[in-house]
N, C-alpha and C positions, 0 to 999 in steps of 0.2 A: 282545186289544186292545179297549178300550171302544168302543161303537158310534160315539160322537162322534168319537173319534180315527180310527176306520176310515173314516168319512164324509169327514173332513178329508183323509186320505191319498188317498182316491178322487178327490176334487175336484182336488187338486194333480196327481195322475197324469193325469187327464183333460185338464186344462189343458196340461200338458206334452206329452201325446200329440197334441193338436190343433196345437200350435206345431210339433212335430217333423214331423208329417204335412204341414203346409203348406210346410215347408222341404224336404221329401223326405229327412229325415235321421233316420228312425226308428231305424236300427241304431246310429248314432253316439250318439243320446240314450240308447238302451237300455244301451249299453256304459258310458257316463259315469254314468248313474244307478245302475247296479250298483256302479261304483267309489265313488261317493259313499256308498252304503250300506255298503260294505266299510270305507271310511275311518272313517265315523261309528261303526261297530261295533268298531273297534280299541280295545282296553282303554285305551291311553295317550291316544288322542284323545278317547275317551268321558269319561275322568276330567277332562281339560282342559275339555271343553265343559260338563260338569255342575258344575264348580267355580265357586261364586258369587263367589269372591274374584278370579277372573280377569276383567278387563274385557272386555266384548263386542268392543271394538275390537281387542284382542289376539287373541281367538278368530277374528275375521274375517280378521285378518292371516295367521294360521297357515293358515286355510282357503284364502285367496288363493294362498299358496305351494303348498299341497298339490294344488290344482286348477288350477295353471298350465297353459294350453293347452286347457282344457275349453271347450266352447261357452259363450259369455257368459251365455246364459239358464239353463243348467244351474248355472253358478256363482252366478247371482242366486238361483235356487231354494235352493241349499245355504246361501247367506248368509241368506236369509229364514228358513229353518228354524232356523239358529243364533240369529239376532237375536230371534226369537219364542220361543226356548227349546223348539223342537219337533224337534230333531235326531233324536229317537227315531222319528219318522215316516219317516225315509229308507228303511228296508227295506220298509215297507208300500207306500210310493210306488213304489219300484223294482219290487216284485212286481206291483202293480196295472198299472203301465205295461207290464210284460212280458206280462201277460194281454191287455191291449188290443192290443199288437203281434201276439200270437199270433192273436187274433180277426181282425185286419186281414188276416193271411195265411191265413185260413180254417182255423186250427188250434184244436181244442178240447182243453183240458187235462183229463186223466183221471188220477185217483189210484186205483191198484189196491192193495188190501191182501190179502195171502195169509198162511197160517200158516207157510210155509217160503219161503226165498229162491227166486226164479225164475231159471232159466237165460236167457241172452240170446235164445235161439230161442223160448222160451215167451213172453217179453215181446213179441217181434216178432209172434208168432201172436195174442196177445191184442190188441195194437194194431191189427192188420189186421182182426180180427173186429169190434172196436168201431168202427173207421173205416167199415167197410161198413154197420154197423147205424145209424150216425148220419149217414152220407153227408158226412162231413167228415174232414179230416186230424186225426190225434191226436198229442198230445204227452203221452206216458205217463210217470208216475213210479210206481215200485213201492215198497211198504213191507211190512215183515214184522211181523205181530202174531200170535204163537202162540196167543193166547186164542180166536181165531175157530175153532180146531179143524181147519179144512180149508176147501176151497172158495175163493171169491173175493168180495171186496166192491169194487165199482167206484163211484167218485164222478165223475159227469160233470156239470160245472157245479153246479147245485143239486139234481141228482137222485142218489139213491143206489140202486144195484142190489145187494142183499145176497143172495148165493148161498152164504153161509158155512154150515158145519155148525152153528155156534152158533145162527144164525137159524132153520135148519130144525128143530133140537131145541126151540127156544122155541115155534115154530109148532105142533109136535107136542104139546107140553105144553098149550098153549092149547086145542087141539082135544080133547084127552083130558079136560081140566077142564070144557069146555063140554058134553061128551057125558054127564056124570054126571047 
């Protein structure tokens, strides 16, 4: 996502977060923003929203029906995104809102990449070690990338801890070249 769109999604998510926090309804907003993201990602809805031949009023009417019962301000945000032709931001807004809610609850998102799939007990062990190391709760997501050869790469916020075999081999290569 281009930086400008990412910044726009962050601003929308932060505004939504502050409203939800003030109302004490973080969980409701999170659930509803996830639903908006899912609805906007649906192929049928997406083609309707992107069709320039469909009037905005018709798009907003469909949206009103799809989001009946949602918090009025979540509905307003969804309608604003459609009216401004920014429905594609819904997933980024939802993701950023979730990150803010996690931070509010003292959780740090951690992405772990390994060469082979991890067993649940291994994921729990890694979560506990990282949690102790950063003195925060951890919300871990695991990915598999065979090209790292082995070891683990952990992304914690904007920090990357690369303990992969690929990184160790690259470092060995650099040191051998420098020793010449």
